[in-house]
VOLOZA-714257 format. One record per atom (N, C-alpha, C, CB): residue in three letters; x, y, z. Coordinates in pm, whole numbers, plus 50000, padded with zeros to 5 digits. Atoms other than C-alpha are relative to their C-alpha. Glycine has a CB too. Layout:
N
AlaXYZ/...
***
This chain:
216
Unk500374986250048/Unk590503606873431/Unk500225004750193/Unk497975001849896/Unk499984985049943/Unk591523633273662/Unk498805005950140/Unk499635009549852/Unk501254994549936/Unk589223637273972/Unk499625014050063/Unk499814992450091/Unk499984987449973/Unk590243667274053/Unk498915009649814/Unk502115003450033/Unk501154997250170/Unk588883674673655/Unk498474999050016/Unk500244985949864/Unk501794998150068/Unk585623660573686/Unk499475009150089/Unk498814984850003/Unk500304990949952/Unk585413684274011/Unk499585012849983/Unk500504999850036/Unk499654982950033/Unk586403714573841/Unk498525008049849/Unk502364999449898/Unk500754996250059/Unk583943706173590/Unk498404996150036/Unk500494997249895/Unk501255003449860/Unk580983698873824/Unk499745015750000/Unk500734991750200/Unk500614989149917/Unk581813732673997/Unk499135008949919/Unk501085008350067/Unk500354985650100/Unk581493756773640/Unk498644995349990/Unk500885003049824/Unk501615003450029/Unk577923734573557/Unk499535007750090/Unk499394984650018/Unk501444989949940/Unk576373748573872/Unk500475009850038/Unk499044995550124/Unk500274981250039/Unk578153783873869/Unk499135005649947/Unk500785006649921/Unk500534993150132/Unk576353789673581/Unk498974994850032/Unk500534997849851/Unk501595003149910/Unk573073771673777/Unk499424990849870/Unk498685018250047/Unk500465012850036/Unk573033741773526/Unk499644983650011/Unk500365000649955/Unk500405018949891/Unk571403703173583/Unk501094994149824/Unk496874989650022/Unk498725010350069/Unk573673676173387/Unk499285003649849/Unk500074978150059/Unk501005000150176/Unk570763677573057/Unk500225011049933/Unk498195000250001/Unk500134987450164/Unk570553714472975/Unk502364999249992/Unk498785030150084/Unk498655000750075/Unk574763713372966/Unk500394987049927/Unk501095002650097/Unk499405013350153/Unk574833684272762/Unk498865003649906/Unk499914977150041/Unk500975001350119/Unk572203700072554/Unk501055015149940/Unk497795001650043/Unk499154989150057/Unk574383734672516/Unk501134993849910/Unk500655008950119/Unk498625003450026/Unk577583716872454/Unk499594985449861/Unk500964994150185/Unk500445004650077/Unk575473695672199/Unk501074980850070/Unk500225010849840/Unk499455012049891/Unk576883658572415/Unk498564988950009/Unk500465008650195/Unk500745010949907/Unk574583629172596/Unk499965007050134/Unk500824984550012/Unk500365000749899/Unk573463633872918/Unk501044994650075/Unk498954994850001/Unk499075011049943/Unk575263602873006/Unk501235006149983/Unk499964985449930/Unk498534996450075/Unk578383616572862/Unk500605009250133/Unk499835011149819/Unk499634995149872/Unk578303645073115/Unk500414991950121/Unk499045006750037/Unk499375006449911/Unk578113624973395/Unk500834992450017/Unk499594996950038/Unk498225002950028/Unk581093602973273/Unk501165003950011/Unk500354999349919/Unk499234990049904/Unk582903633873299/Unk499875006250142/Unk500035009349943/Unk499894992049853/Unk581853647073640/Unk500534981350108/Unk497665010950063/Unk499445011249922/Unk582413606273775/Unk501395001849984/Unk499554985749956/Unk498375003250082/Unk585893608273589/Unk500114985049972/Unk501545004150110/Unk500555011250091/Unk584563575773419/Unk500515008549817/Unk497784997550040/Unk500154996350153/Unk585573598373031/Unk500945014150076/Unk497995002249906/Unk499194983650016/Unk588073627672990/Unk499075001749833/Unk502564999749984/Unk500554987650072/Unk586313655272761/Unk501645001849891/Unk499515016550141/Unk499155003650104/Unk588363656972426/Unk500605018849994/Unk499014991149838/Unk500064985150049/Unk589903692972368/Unk499195006849976/Unk500425002549918/Unk500584992150052/Unk587423704872171/Unk498835003950115/Unk499654995049867/Unk500855000549945/Unk584673693772415/Unk500425014450156/Unk499794982950018/Unk499564991549948/Unk586853712072684/Unk499545012950008/Unk500844999549969/Unk500244983950033/Unk586773741972486/Unk498625008250030/Unk500175001549847/Unk501984998149945/Unk582883740572516/Unk499575003250150/Unk499044983449983/Unk500005002649844/Unk583033735472824/Unk499865012350071/Unk501294993150052/Unk498954995249927/Unk585003760672949/Unk498895018349965/Unk502074995549918/Unk500794985249988/Unk582763790272725/Unk498234998250009/Unk500425010149842/Unk501474999549972/Unk579043775772774/Unk500815000650162/Unk498694984949936/Unk499724993849878/Unk580063779073166/Unk500925014250060/Unk500444990350047/Unk499934989249994/Unk581923811573122/Unk501175002150092/Unk498835005050026/Unk498475002949875/Unk585213797573336/Unk501005000949853/Unk500134977650127/Unk499224996850011/Unk588603800473202/Unk500764983749938/Unk500265008450116/Unk499005014650058/Unk590153772372986/Unk500974989850057/Unk500885003849913/Unk498765004449962/Unk593033773173151/Unk499984990750176/Unk500955015349994/Unk501134999949886/Unk591213771873505/Unk499514986249979/Unk498725012149984/Unk501255014949999/Unk588853742073377/Unk501564986150036/Unk498754996349746/Unk498925020750016/Unk592143715273279/Unk500775006350112/Unk501494992549798/Unk498805000949930/Unk594873725973522/Unk499555003350203/Unk501185013749910/Unk500834995349922/Unk592503742273811/Unk501695013750113/Unk498934982250097/Unk499214985249940/Unk595303774173838/Unk499345011049934/Unk501775001749964/Unk500334988250043/Unk594853810173803/Unk497915005250013/Unk500714998449836/Unk501495000349934/Unk591203825673818/Unk499324988749889/Unk499075018150000/Unk501385014850083/Unk587993802873774/Unk499345007449853/Unk497944996450149/Unk500574991050066/Unk587083834273578/Unk500355009249869/Unk499835005750082/Unk499114996450140/Unk587533849073255/Unk500145018250058/Unk498834996349797/Unk500324987649935/Unk588183890373373/Unk500285002149803/Unk501185008550168/Unk499624991050108/Unk587863912573058/Unk500885011950001/Unk498995004349958/Unk498604993350001/Unk590743933472929/Unk499725017050055/Unk500724999049819/Unk500784987049904/Unk587993967573109/Unk500934996250124/Unk497904998650040/Unk500365005949817/Unk587953948873445/Unk501245001150044/Unk499394981950039/Unk498534996250004/Unk591763947373382/Unk500335019150044/Unk500534995649817/Unk499544984249875/Unk592413983973470/Unk498805009350007/Unk501525012749933/Unk500454995349913/Unk589603993673594/Unk500785008550125/Unk499414990750026/Unk499645000549894/Unk590824012373871/Unk499015011450107/Unk501495001949982/Unk500834993849898/Unk588654021274184/Unk500565014850057/Unk499914989550118/Unk499894987949915/Unk588354052874319/Unk499645009550103/Unk500005004349960/Unk500084998049881/Unk587794072474602/Unk498895008150075/Unk501045004150019/Unk501504993350062/Unk583604082674553/Unk499955011350122/Unk498294986849997/Unk499984988349943/Unk583864104374893/Unk500865017449971/Unk500334994350103/Unk499434984550073/Unk586084130674661/Unk499285003749886/Unk501585000049942/Unk499804999750138/Unk583624133374371/Unk498225002350031/Unk500894985049899/Unk501555001949911/Unk579634146474431/Unk499314997949867/Unk499235015750111/Unk501095000650143/Unk576834138574170/Unk499565008849949/Unk498884994550003/Unk499574990950117/Unk576214151173895/Unk498514997449872/Unk501914993149930/Unk501214996750095/Unk572474160773767/Unk500144996949831/Unk499745016250019/Unk500405000150140/Unk571854152573423/Unk498425010249943/Unk499794982949976/Unk501054994750020/Unk569354174473245/Unk500114998549828/Unk499905014550075/Unk500104996950170/Unk567824171972836/Unk499965010549924/Unk499074996149949/Unk500244991750097/Unk567824197672642/Unk499855001949833/Unk500655005250030/Unk500354997450185/Unk566684209472272/Unk501205000849909/Unk499205015849964/Unk498824996750107/Unk568954207371989/Unk499195007749862/Unk500904983249946/Unk500204993150169/Unk568444235871755/Unk500085001749873/Unk500185005249977/Unk499254998050145/Unk569414246471396/Unk500655002950063/Unk499765007849878/Unk498824995449911/Unk572424255571399/Unk500125013149943/Unk501444990949994/Unk499514981749985/Unk574114293771469/Unk501185002549945/Unk500265006550158/Unk498994994350117/Unk576874304271238/Unk501764998750094/Unk499395021549950/Unk498915001249907/Unk580704299071386/Unk500665013649872/Unk500914980250032/Unk498874990950037/Unk582064325771143/Unk498845014349957/Unk501204992049847/Unk500294990450028/Unk580454353670946/Unk498505002450024/Unk500475001349892/Unk501845000249914/Unk575964365071131/Unk499434988449860/Unk498675023950000/Unk500805008550093/Unk573484343570905/Unk499174993750057/Unk500624991549929/Unk501245004149938/Unk570174333270948/Unk499244987450026/Unk499335005449949/Unk500355017149995/Unk570624296971082/Unk499474998450085/Unk500944989750006/Unk500635003049903/Unk569604297171386/Unk498865003850045/Unk500545001050064/Unk501364994549952/Unk565504294671452/Unk499494994450169/Unk498794994149874/Unk500395003049875/Unk564574294771806/Unk498664987350062/Unk499695013550033/Unk501305009049995/Unk561114274771736/Unk500834985649963/Unk498585005349871/Unk499515013850139/Unk562764246371536/Unk501044989550103/Unk501395009149812/Unk498735008849931/Unk564124212971769/Unk499704991049846/Unk499714989850205/Unk499035012850130/Unk566014185271525/Unk499884990850125/Unk502265004049920/Unk500125013949918/Unk566124165171893/Unk500715004450078/Unk500394985849951/Unk499455000449823/Unk567594162672244/Unk500804993750000/Unk499234994950118/Unk498945004249925/Unk570564156072424/Unk500405003750068/Unk500714998149973/Unk500604999149801/Unk571364152172804/Unk501815007149965/Unk499524976850166/Unk498814993249932/Unk573924168872950/Unk500265003450140/Unk500125010749949/Unk500325002249902/Unk574884178873292/Unk499305009250019/Unk500744997450070/Unk501074985349943/Unk572464203673477/Unk501235010249968/Unk499325000750218/Unk499134984750012/Unk572994243973345/Unk499555005350104/Unk499775010949869/Unk500914998349873/Unk570584248873647/Unk499885016349895/Unk500874998550213/Unk499774990150065/Unk568644271673357/Unk499144992349930/Unk501305005649961/Unk501645009750048/Unk565074250773255/Unk500435000249787/Unk497615016150065/Unk500184996350122/Unk565174272872928/Unk501055002449888/Unk499425009450016/Unk498395001350109/Unk569304262972792/Unk499604988849904/Unk501764993850098/Unk500275007350119/Unk569444248272480/Unk500965002049935/Unk498915002449929/Unk499054998150062/Unk571954238472223/Unk500074997449859/Unk500744994850056/Unk500615003750128/Unk572454238071926/Unk501965000649871/Unk498275016849956/Unk499045004950065/Unk575164229671628/Unk500315010649980/Unk499934991649906/Unk499374987950075/Unk578424253071561/Unk500264997449827/Unk501555003150079/Unk499185005050136/Unk579244257271161/Unk501095014949966/Unk498604996149840/Unk498864987650050/Unk582324273270996/Unk501034995750183/Unk498885024649975/Unk499185001049913/Unk585604278171245/Unk500505009750028/Unk500704993049985/Unk499444982949922/Unk586004315871335/Unk500474994250165/Unk498145016250021/Unk500034999149808/Unk585504302571755/Unk501524988749934/Unk497924989750151/Unk499245005350025/Unk588564272571636/Unk501225005250069/Unk499914999049887/Unk500665011250018/Unk589754258671770/Unk499184993650192/Unk501404989049916/Unk500744999149949/Unk587994260672053/Unk498554992950018/Unk500145007949980/Unk500945009850071/Unk584694253671920/Unk500655002749840/Unk498075004450023/Unk500234998850184/Unk584664240071524/Unk499484997349980/Unk500464997049899/Unk501395003350093/Unk582524232271280/Unk499424985950032/Unk500345000149827/Unk500815019050022/Unk579944201671362/Unk499895002350175/Unk501514979749915/Unk500345001949915/Unk580664213171758/Unk499055001550050/Unk500455001850035/Unk500734996249926/Unk577854213071997/Unk500145009950042/Unk499834994450064/Unk499484992049905/Unk577784241372219/Unk498255002850079/Unk501025015149922/Unk501125004149880/Unk574904244672552/Unk500025016250050/Unk500604985650146/Unk499674986949909/Unk573714279372615/Unk498405001850071/Unk500615016449887/Unk500874991749878/Unk571814297772881/Unk499715011149948/Unk500695003350139/Unk500344983849969/Unk569624328772846/Unk499695005350080/Unk499335005349956/Unk500294996349895/Unk569184325973206/Unk501295005250084/Unk499294989950052/Unk499235001649958/Unk573034332973293/Unk500655020149915/Unk500514982749974/Unk499364983850087/Unk574054369673221/Unk501664998749943/Unk500075016350144/Unk498574998850077/Unk576984374072948/Unk500555011150062/Unk499995002249834/Unk499384989549902/Unk579324391573131/Unk501275008349839/Unk501114988450190/Unk498404996850100/Unk582854412672872/Unk500664982550032/Unk501515018250101/Unk498875008549938/Unk584964383272774/Unk499564982749967/Unk500085004050188/Unk500955014350001/Unk582174352472734/Unk499544995449902/Unk498904999850065/Unk500415001050133/Unk581414336372428/Unk498704996449994/Unk500754991449928/Unk500855002749973/Unk578414340572363/Unk498985001749849/Unk499875006750122/Unk500164995550135/Unk575724336772054/Unk499075015850000/Unk499174986749915/Unk500024984650056/Unk575114369971935/Unk498655001049933/Unk501285003949883/Unk500344994250096/Unk572184381571773/Unk499565018549879/Unk499414993250033/Unk500674992050045/Unk571934410171582/Unk499315005849804/Unk500745007350072/Unk500314998850021/Unk570134424971358/Unk498974990249899/Unk500575006550018/Unk500895012750046/Unk568094394471325/Unk500834986149938/Unk498965005849874/Unk499065015249992/Unk571294373271226/Unk500554998750115/Unk501264998249901/Unk498704997749872/Unk573434354671467/Unk501444990849924/Unk499394989850203/Unk498895005649972/Unk576584342771555/Unk500114999250116/Unk500935004649954/Unk499665006949926/Unk578604328171786/Unk501485006050051/Unk499864987649941/Unk498574991150002/Unk581944350871924/Unk499935001150176/Unk499935019149889/Unk499354998849853/Unk583784356272258/Unk499265019649988/Unk502464996150010/Unk500644988449964/Unk581854394772356/Unk500855011450062/Unk499004996450088/Unk499284990449905/Unk583814426772469/Unk498925004550008/Unk501205009249970/Unk500784989249979/Unk580864447372582/Unk500495018650107/Unk498854990850069/Unk499814986549937/Unk581524486072591/Unk498685007450007/Unk501035008649920/Unk500594993949999/Unk579644514572664/Unk498665001649840/Unk500965008350045/Unk500574999650081/Unk577714518872347/Unk499704991749871/Unk500255007749996/Unk500125013050012/Unk579134487172149/Unk500384990350035/Unk500064997949939/Unk499715024449930/Unk579644450472154/Unk500854998249877/Unk497894981549988/Unk498585007850059/Unk583064438171997/Unk499394987650005/Unk501585000550095/Unk500585017850012/Unk582344401071854/Unk501304995349953/Unk498514995049867/Unk498355003749952/Unk585954385471870/Unk500094988149979/Unk500525002150151/Unk499985010850049/Unk586474354671689/Unk501344992750096/Unk500105001749836/Unk498095001649994/Unk589744333271828/Unk500284992549904/Unk500824992450136/Unk499115005450070/Unk590654323571551/Unk500305006949875/Unk499674988049983/Unk499234993250050/Unk593124341671418/Unk500085009549839/Unk500754991650018/Unk499584997650171/Unk592654342771019/Unk498105009750015/Unk500284977449844/Unk501424989850060/Unk589094360671078/Unk499755010450120/Unk498274989449972/Unk499974985449951/Unk588554398071181/Unk498865002350151/Unk499415010849849/Unk500984995549925/Unk586494411971473/Unk499685006949965/Unk500015002250093/Unk501204994149977/Unk583214424971452/Unk499515010350107/Unk499374991050011/Unk500334990549901/Unk582304459771615/Unk498425004349961/Unk501135013049998/Unk502104999550008/Unk577994461771644/Unk499635012450085/Unk498924982950099/Unk501014994349900/Unk575684486871814/Unk498894993350082/Unk499375008549937/Unk501275009849821/Unk574074477472152/Unk498645003649905/Unk499855013850258/Unk501934997150034/Unk570484492971994/Unk499834987449914/Unk499395017849883/Unk500465008350076/Unk571254466171728/Unk499524982450050/Unk501015001549905/Unk499355006849909/Unk571604436871945/Unk498214995150100/Unk501475012050088/Unk501225005949939/Unk568544413872013/Unk500724990650132/Unk499044989749871/Unk500165004749871/Unk569934395472288/Unk501664987849958/Unk497984991850037/Unk498325005150020/Unk573884380672380/Unk499524988450102/Unk501645012850060/Unk500445007549870/Unk573044342072558/Unk501134993149999/Unk498624990950007/Unk498975003749978/Unk576084330472703/Unk500044979650004/Unk500325009150132/Unk499525012650044/Unk577654298172611/Unk500314992150149/Unk501395002249894/Unk499065005649911/Unk578164274772924/Unk500504983150006/Unk499425003650123/Unk499825020749999/Unk578864234272753/Unk500805006249876/Unk498184983549965/Unk499375008350161/Unk581234227872456/Unk499704987749986/Unk501604998649976/Unk499635017149980/Unk580854192272348/Unk500615002149829/Unk498204984850039/Unk498955004250106/Unk583474180772114/Unk499534989049893/Unk501274994150077/Unk499485012650111/Unk583114160171784/Unk500734995049948/Unk499834998649926/Unk499015008249970/Unk584704131371785/Unk500504999549826/Unk499454984550091/
***
């Protein structure tokens, strides 16, 4: 038996921190058999070579020939490209409550601010009162589609042109708002839906949408 193969078997065992008895137990052979392999007195067959490689985490090709990488690299590791970290800033994550749904079609009584379904984690929106809603309907498609999650910030002022959650006469909807002197236009992004015009005095709040989380 090649003394080089014997040395590689020993090296593979030691890289895993196994003694001969432990490796023998892992691959279901006698300790004396492992000793013979490492002393170049006996050659393991292909079945035991594969077991040795699998249990020690080395590649079978390296174990048999000494060529190539000793340890297998995953497909993901081979595809990872390092990025220069000095170009990116750290992003703080926050947990916000996911409330009941808000309609992305006609206004409806879907959204109840006192009912939390669960919590989700998003990047920092700088508002401790921020919360998330599930959108129902496709009036804001393709930007916001049925089942997507939006994050709303009551702290940030909604301006004309912002996508916002609007409560009109105790009913709720999500639309792009166009704010005028006495009226607010609720504009859908989907051309199949018609804009709505409501009086400012009938609007309880306009809360700006600051994140859109698409469903897969």
